[in-house]
Each structure stands twice: as structure tokens, then as C-alpha cells.
C-alpha positions as CSV (number, residue, x, y, z in Angstrom):
1,M,-7.6,39.3,76.5
2,S,-7.4,43.0,75.7
3,T,-8.8,44.5,72.5
4,S,-5.3,45.7,71.4
5,F,-3.9,42.2,72.0
6,R,-6.7,40.6,69.9
7,M,-6.1,43.0,67.1
8,K,-2.3,42.3,67.1
9,T,-3.1,38.5,67.1
10,V,-5.5,38.9,64.2
11,A,-3.0,41.1,62.3
12,A,-0.3,38.5,62.9
13,A,-2.5,35.7,61.7
14,L,-3.4,37.7,58.6
15,G,0.3,38.3,58.0
16,V,1.0,34.6,58.2
17,A,-2.0,33.8,55.9
18,G,-0.8,36.5,53.5
19,L,2.7,35.0,53.5
20,F,1.4,31.5,53.0
21,A,-0.7,32.7,50.0
22,F,2.3,34.5,48.6
23,S,4.4,31.3,49.0
24,T,1.7,29.2,47.4
25,A,1.6,31.7,44.5
26,Q,5.3,31.5,44.2
27,A,5.1,27.7,44.0
28,Q,3.2,28.0,40.7
29,I,5.0,27.6,37.4
30,K,3.2,29.5,34.6
31,I,2.7,28.3,31.1
32,A,1.4,30.8,28.6
33,I,-1.1,29.7,26.0
34,V,-0.4,32.1,23.1
35,G,-2.9,32.2,20.2
36,P,-6.2,33.7,19.0
37,A,-8.5,34.7,21.8
38,T,-10.0,37.2,19.4
39,G,-10.4,37.4,15.6
40,P,-11.8,35.0,12.9
41,V,-10.0,31.9,14.0
42,T,-10.5,31.8,17.8
43,Q,-11.7,28.2,17.5
44,Y,-8.1,27.1,17.0
45,G,-7.1,29.0,20.1
46,D,-9.9,27.2,21.9
47,M,-8.6,23.8,20.7
48,V,-5.1,24.6,22.0
49,K,-6.5,25.9,25.3
50,E,-8.5,22.7,25.8
51,G,-5.4,20.5,25.2
52,V,-3.1,22.5,27.5
53,T,-5.6,22.9,30.3
54,T,-6.4,19.2,30.3
55,A,-2.7,18.3,30.5
56,V,-2.0,20.8,33.3
57,E,-5.0,19.5,35.3
58,M,-3.9,15.9,35.0
59,F,-0.2,16.7,35.7
60,N,-1.2,18.8,38.8
61,A,-3.5,16.0,40.0
62,A,-0.6,13.6,39.8
63,G,1.5,15.8,42.1
64,G,3.0,18.4,39.8
65,A,6.8,18.9,39.5
66,N,9.1,18.8,42.5
67,G,6.5,20.3,44.8
68,K,5.3,22.9,42.3
69,K,2.0,23.1,40.4
70,F,1.4,24.6,37.0
71,E,-1.0,27.3,36.0
72,T,-1.9,28.6,32.6
73,V,-2.1,32.2,31.3
74,V,-3.9,33.0,28.0
75,V,-2.1,35.6,25.9
76,D,-4.0,36.8,22.8
77,D,-2.2,37.4,19.5
78,A,-5.3,37.1,17.3
79,C,-3.2,34.9,14.9
80,E,-1.9,38.2,13.5
81,P,1.8,38.5,12.6
82,K,1.9,42.1,13.8
83,Q,0.5,40.9,17.2
84,G,3.0,38.1,17.6
85,P,5.9,40.3,19.0
86,V,3.4,42.2,21.2
87,A,2.2,38.9,22.7
88,A,5.8,37.7,23.1
89,N,6.8,40.9,25.0
90,R,3.8,40.5,27.3
91,V,5.0,36.9,28.1
92,I,8.5,38.1,28.8
93,N,7.4,41.1,30.9
94,D,5.2,38.8,32.9
95,K,8.3,36.7,33.5
96,I,6.8,33.6,32.0
97,H,9.4,31.1,30.7
98,Y,7.3,28.5,28.9
99,V,4.8,28.9,26.0
100,V,2.5,26.5,24.2
101,G,1.9,28.3,20.9
102,P,1.8,30.5,19.1
103,V,-1.1,28.9,17.2
104,C,-0.6,30.4,13.7
105,S,2.5,30.3,11.6
106,G,2.6,34.0,10.8
107,A,2.5,35.1,14.4
108,S,4.9,32.3,15.3
109,I,7.5,33.4,12.7
110,A,7.2,37.0,13.9
111,A,7.6,36.2,17.6
112,A,10.1,33.3,17.6
113,P,13.3,35.5,17.5
114,I,12.1,37.4,20.6
115,Y,11.3,34.2,22.5
116,N,14.5,32.6,21.5
117,N,16.7,35.6,22.4
118,E,15.0,35.9,25.8
119,G,15.4,32.1,26.6
120,V,11.6,31.3,26.6
121,V,10.8,27.7,25.8
122,V,8.2,27.6,23.0
123,V,6.4,24.5,21.8
124,T,3.9,25.2,19.0
125,P,1.2,22.5,18.5
126,S,-0.1,23.9,15.3
127,A,2.3,26.2,13.3
128,T,3.4,24.2,10.3
129,S,5.3,26.7,8.2
130,P,8.9,25.5,7.5
131,A,9.9,29.2,7.6
132,L,9.5,29.1,11.4
133,T,12.6,27.0,11.9
134,D,14.5,26.8,8.6
135,G,17.9,28.5,8.7
136,K,17.2,30.1,12.1
137,K,19.4,28.0,14.6
138,F,16.8,28.5,17.4
139,H,17.5,26.6,20.6
140,Y,14.2,27.3,22.4
141,I,11.6,26.8,19.6
142,F,9.9,23.4,19.1
143,R,6.8,21.9,17.5
144,T,4.5,19.0,18.3
145,I,3.1,19.0,14.7
146,G,4.6,18.3,11.3
147,R,5.6,20.9,8.8
148,D,3.9,21.9,5.6
149,D,6.6,20.2,3.6
150,Q,5.3,17.0,5.2
151,Q,1.6,17.9,5.0
152,G,1.8,19.2,1.4
153,P,3.3,16.1,-0.1
154,A,0.8,13.9,1.8
155,A,-2.0,16.0,0.1
156,A,-0.4,16.0,-3.3
157,K,0.2,12.2,-3.2
158,F,-3.5,11.6,-2.4
159,I,-4.7,13.9,-5.1
160,A,-2.4,12.4,-7.7
161,E,-3.0,8.7,-6.8
162,K,-6.7,8.8,-5.6
163,I,-8.3,11.7,-7.3
164,K,-6.3,11.7,-10.6
165,P,-7.6,15.1,-11.8
166,K,-7.0,16.5,-15.3
167,K,-6.7,20.2,-14.3
168,V,-6.0,21.5,-10.9
169,A,-6.3,25.0,-9.4
170,V,-4.2,25.8,-6.3
171,L,-5.4,28.8,-4.3
172,H,-4.0,30.4,-1.2
173,D,-4.6,33.3,1.2
174,K,-1.3,35.1,0.6
175,Q,-0.2,34.4,4.2
176,S,2.8,32.5,5.5
177,Y,0.9,29.3,6.3
178,G,-1.6,29.2,3.4
179,Q,0.8,30.3,0.6
180,G,3.6,28.0,1.9
181,I,1.5,24.8,2.0
182,A,-0.2,25.7,-1.3
183,A,3.3,26.1,-3.0
184,N,4.3,22.7,-1.6
185,V,1.2,21.0,-3.0
186,R,1.6,22.8,-6.4
187,D,5.2,21.7,-6.7
188,D,4.5,18.0,-5.8
189,L,1.6,17.9,-8.1
190,K,3.7,19.1,-11.0
191,K,6.4,16.5,-10.1
192,A,3.6,13.9,-10.3
193,G,2.6,15.1,-13.8
194,I,-0.6,16.8,-12.8
195,D,-1.5,19.9,-14.7
196,V,-1.7,22.9,-12.3
197,V,-3.5,25.4,-14.5
198,L,-3.9,28.1,-11.8
199,F,-1.9,29.2,-8.8
200,E,-3.5,32.3,-7.3
201,G,-3.9,34.2,-4.0
202,I,-7.2,35.5,-2.6
203,N,-7.6,38.1,0.1
204,A,-8.4,36.7,3.5
205,G,-11.4,38.4,5.0
206,D,-13.1,39.1,1.7
207,S,-16.8,38.2,1.4
208,D,-17.1,37.7,-2.3
209,Y,-14.9,35.3,-4.3
210,S,-17.0,35.2,-7.4
211,A,-14.2,36.6,-9.6
212,V,-11.9,33.7,-8.7
213,I,-14.7,31.2,-9.1
214,T,-15.3,32.6,-12.6
215,K,-11.6,32.0,-13.3
216,L,-11.9,28.4,-12.1
217,K,-14.8,27.8,-14.4
218,S,-13.1,29.4,-17.4
219,A,-10.0,27.3,-16.8
220,G,-12.0,24.1,-16.7
221,V,-10.6,22.8,-13.5
222,D,-11.9,19.6,-12.0
223,F,-10.2,19.9,-8.6
224,V,-9.3,22.8,-6.3
225,Y,-6.7,22.9,-3.5
226,Y,-6.9,25.8,-1.1
227,G,-4.1,26.8,1.4
228,G,-5.5,28.8,4.3
229,Y,-8.2,28.8,7.0
230,H,-11.8,27.8,7.3
231,P,-13.6,31.2,6.8
232,E,-12.3,31.6,3.2
233,M,-12.7,27.9,2.5
234,G,-16.3,27.9,3.6
235,L,-17.1,30.9,1.3
236,L,-15.3,29.3,-1.6
237,L,-17.3,26.1,-1.2
238,R,-20.6,27.9,-0.8
239,Q,-20.1,30.4,-3.6
240,A,-18.8,27.7,-6.0
241,G,-21.9,25.7,-5.4
242,E,-24.1,28.8,-6.0
243,Q,-22.3,29.5,-9.3
244,G,-22.6,25.9,-10.5
245,L,-18.9,24.9,-10.1
246,K,-19.2,21.4,-9.0
247,V,-15.6,20.3,-8.1
248,K,-14.0,18.6,-5.2
249,M,-12.1,20.9,-2.9
250,M,-9.3,20.1,-0.4
251,G,-7.4,22.1,2.2
252,P,-4.9,21.7,5.1
253,E,-5.7,21.3,8.7
254,G,-6.5,25.0,8.9
255,V,-9.9,24.3,7.3
256,G,-10.8,21.6,9.7
257,N,-13.2,23.4,12.0
258,P,-16.9,22.9,12.6
259,E,-17.4,26.6,11.9
260,V,-16.8,25.9,8.2
261,N,-20.2,24.2,8.2
262,A,-22.0,27.3,9.2
263,I,-20.3,29.3,6.4
264,A,-20.4,26.7,3.6
265,G,-23.8,25.1,4.4
266,P,-24.5,21.9,2.6
267,A,-21.7,22.6,0.1
268,V,-19.2,21.5,2.8
269,E,-20.2,17.8,2.4
270,G,-17.2,15.9,1.0
271,M,-14.6,18.6,1.5
272,L,-11.2,16.9,1.8
273,L,-8.5,17.9,4.2
274,T,-5.2,16.7,5.7
275,L,-5.1,16.5,9.5
276,P,-2.9,15.0,12.2
277,A,-4.0,11.4,12.7
278,D,-7.0,11.1,15.1
279,F,-4.9,10.3,18.2
280,S,-8.1,10.2,20.3
281,A,-9.0,6.9,18.6
282,N,-5.9,5.2,20.0
283,P,-6.9,2.9,23.0
284,K,-3.7,4.0,24.8
285,N,-5.2,7.5,25.1
286,A,-8.4,6.3,26.7
287,A,-7.7,7.9,30.1
288,I,-6.8,11.2,28.5
289,V,-9.8,11.2,26.3
290,K,-12.0,10.5,29.3
291,A,-10.4,13.5,31.1
292,F,-11.4,15.7,28.1
293,K,-15.0,14.3,28.1
294,D,-15.3,14.8,31.9
295,K,-14.8,18.5,31.4
296,K,-17.0,18.6,28.2
297,R,-14.0,19.0,25.9
298,D,-13.3,17.3,22.6
299,A,-10.1,15.4,22.3
300,S,-10.6,14.6,18.6
301,G,-10.1,18.0,17.1
302,A,-7.1,19.0,15.0
303,F,-4.9,20.4,17.8
304,Q,-6.2,19.3,21.2
305,L,-3.8,16.4,21.6
306,T,-0.8,18.0,19.9
307,S,-1.4,20.8,22.5
308,Y,-1.6,18.3,25.3
309,A,1.7,16.8,24.1
310,A,3.3,20.3,23.9
311,A,2.3,21.0,27.6
312,Q,3.4,17.5,28.6
313,V,6.9,17.7,27.3
314,I,7.4,21.1,29.0
315,M,6.1,19.8,32.3
316,D,8.0,16.4,32.1
317,S,11.2,18.3,31.4
318,I,10.8,20.7,34.3
319,K,10.1,17.7,36.6
320,A,13.3,16.1,35.3
321,V,15.7,19.1,35.4
322,G,14.0,21.8,37.4
323,D,12.4,25.2,36.5
324,D,15.3,26.5,34.4
325,P,14.3,27.2,30.7
326,K,17.9,26.7,29.5
327,K,18.1,23.2,31.1
328,V,14.6,22.4,29.9
329,A,15.5,23.2,26.3
330,D,18.7,21.2,26.6
331,Y,16.8,18.3,28.0
332,M,14.1,18.5,25.3
333,H,16.7,18.4,22.5
334,K,18.2,15.2,23.7
335,T,15.1,13.3,25.0
336,S,12.4,11.2,23.5
337,F,9.0,11.6,25.2
338,D,6.1,9.2,25.2
339,T,3.0,11.3,24.5
340,P,-0.6,10.9,23.3
341,I,0.6,11.7,19.7
342,G,3.3,8.9,20.0
343,P,7.0,9.2,20.6
344,V,8.2,12.8,20.4
345,S,11.7,13.8,19.6
346,W,13.3,16.6,17.6
347,D,16.0,17.4,15.2
348,A,18.5,20.2,15.8
349,K,16.0,22.8,14.5
350,G,13.2,21.8,16.9
351,D,11.2,20.0,14.2
352,L,9.7,16.6,14.9
353,K,11.8,13.7,13.5
354,S,8.5,12.2,12.2
355,F,4.9,13.0,12.0
356,E,1.9,11.5,10.2
357,F,-0.7,13.5,8.3
358,Q,-3.8,11.7,7.1
359,V,-6.6,12.6,4.6
360,F,-10.1,13.0,5.9
361,E,-13.5,13.8,4.4
362,W,-15.6,16.4,6.1
363,H,-19.4,16.0,6.4
364,K,-22.3,18.5,6.7
365,D,-23.0,17.4,10.3
366,G,-19.5,18.5,11.3
367,S,-18.1,15.0,11.6
368,K,-15.1,13.7,9.6
369,S,-14.1,10.3,8.3
370,L,-10.7,8.9,7.4
371,V,-10.2,8.3,3.7
372,K,-8.2,5.1,3.1
């Protein structure tokens, strides 16, 4: 065999290998995981990534969809409303047609019109603001979590019936998610005859909330509800304890993060919060929970299984109707899916027809317990 012949044969082989690699790459269907990979709430992005990654691994191991496998691409929006459109445009420029996320309501609201106009199927497992879907007539935007006007009433009902406070302060972080749910809680408490003596915003990212704690003390409040995320809640708890304000505090699922313990210290013990039901405790989900554990992931967090469900409904729909986002969205609107969070189906707005929020108590070791 001549040297030139050998070189041609090798080149041909490499060409075939390259073509095969290209074909294999083309056989992948990409799902973008859009959320905070940077910033103060990256832990929520990690929760969503764990859920989506586990779902994709299990789906691929079972054969994928019509000869194609799925792969994930992380797109960072830092949970910032201004970054939401930037992340959306990156997804579109990369020709990705399916998204799990965005994680935070503000970024979701800012990005949703872009995704919808471009025909990208979006399922957020964690954005709870009603403003995401109300009055929008989006066809491609869905959730696998309830709305604040479901979560807020659940919190207010618990406060009114179980806590029975005399004077309540409702605080929020002035952002879409935090202020929205705080307003829902305030309104439902007032309907229940509870005296809401203070409704006030604080600045997210501040390090000193002593001024608002002084206001709380002066107003004589015996219960505080905070709408927002764990960094501010942790500081409120710690600084309230340091200033001798001994009141119970409660927040939404955004405060349910082990990082709150590092910020609040011992003052975190007994913090109340609403969360999706602990779907990891359902025996039907044992195989999925094991898949999480096998990869050293935690299925019991606030968003892992809502994220798993979000990825699952996208992949199930593609398997049913093909890799066509318009057909996928149409199929999702008319189909009920059996998922780890229970049966999933949507109304015309892409909101779940039903979803259960429960009240938990948070402990200083980072665990939580259901309050019955």
C-alpha cells in the first residue's frame, strides 16, 4: 500500500467519522435551562438544573424521543429583569426551541414576550407572579408551579387560622415576585379581619435593616410576613433577634434555601414558609428520588421536582408530536401529563389548573417540617 493511498484512506475515514459526529450532534434536541448561574440566588438555579438534568438523563436512558436524545444548555440571566431579554435572545440565536425557566418572576415577565413571539416553548418551574400570564394571551408560556394568588391565600389562611396575630407587618423587596405575593397576603389578611399595621418595601441587597426593624418594634407587631428571597429574609431574622424583636416571621418559597441559615444563624429556627408539597416523599416517586440520590442531588428542595416535571412535559410532547415547537405547545395545551408533582394540565393562559402549597417550619440545621 502506498503512502499516498494510506493518507487518502485515513482522510476518508476521518471524513466519515466527522460526518458521523455531525449527524450525532444533529440528533440532539437542546433544552435551555434559563436562570441564575451568577448573583445572590444561584442556589435556585442549581435546584432547577438538578431537576432538569435528572429528567433528561432518565429520558435519554429510556431511549429518548423518536431516535433523538436531549441535551441541556445553561443560560444565565442572574434572576435580573434586565438580563431576561438578553438570555432570551441568546436562546433564540442559538436556535434552541425549548426552555425550562426562567427561574425568577421578574426575568420571566421581561423575557416572555420574546420567547412567545419567536415560538419558543417555555415552562417555568418557579416563577409564581400572576403578571407573567395575566392578560397576555401567550401560547408558548407555561408553568409547573402555582401562582402567588394561590400561594398568598394559603399563607394568609394559615396566619389567620393558626397564628391569630393581633398586629401584622407585611414587608416586601419591591420586586415583581416579592411585592406581588406580599400584596396578596396583605389583602387576604385584611379580608380575614387581621390588622395589617405596616405594608412596606425594603431594598434588596442592603446589609442593614435596622430602620425597618425599629418601625416594627414601634408598631407593636406580633407577626411579620416578608415577600422576597432568602438573603434579605436571613438578615431580617438575624437583625430582629439582635435588636430584641421576638416575633415569628414567614415568607414564600423564595426564602426556602439552606443559605438562609448561614445568614440568619440561630434566629432562623422556626421561620415559616409556604412551599410546594414535598413531592419527594410520595412513594410513587421512589425511582426518581433514587436517581437524584445516585448523582448526589437532592429531590426534596423547592424546585427540583417542579423542574423535573417541566422538562418531562416538554420531552413527552416532543416524543408524541415531533420536534416542532408549535405542535408541542398545541399538544401541551390539550393534554394532561402524569408527573412527579401529580397530574399536570393547564388553562388557556398556561397556568396550572390546580397546585398545592403547604406551610413548613424551617430549622437551624437546614431541615424543614410540615406544619399541620
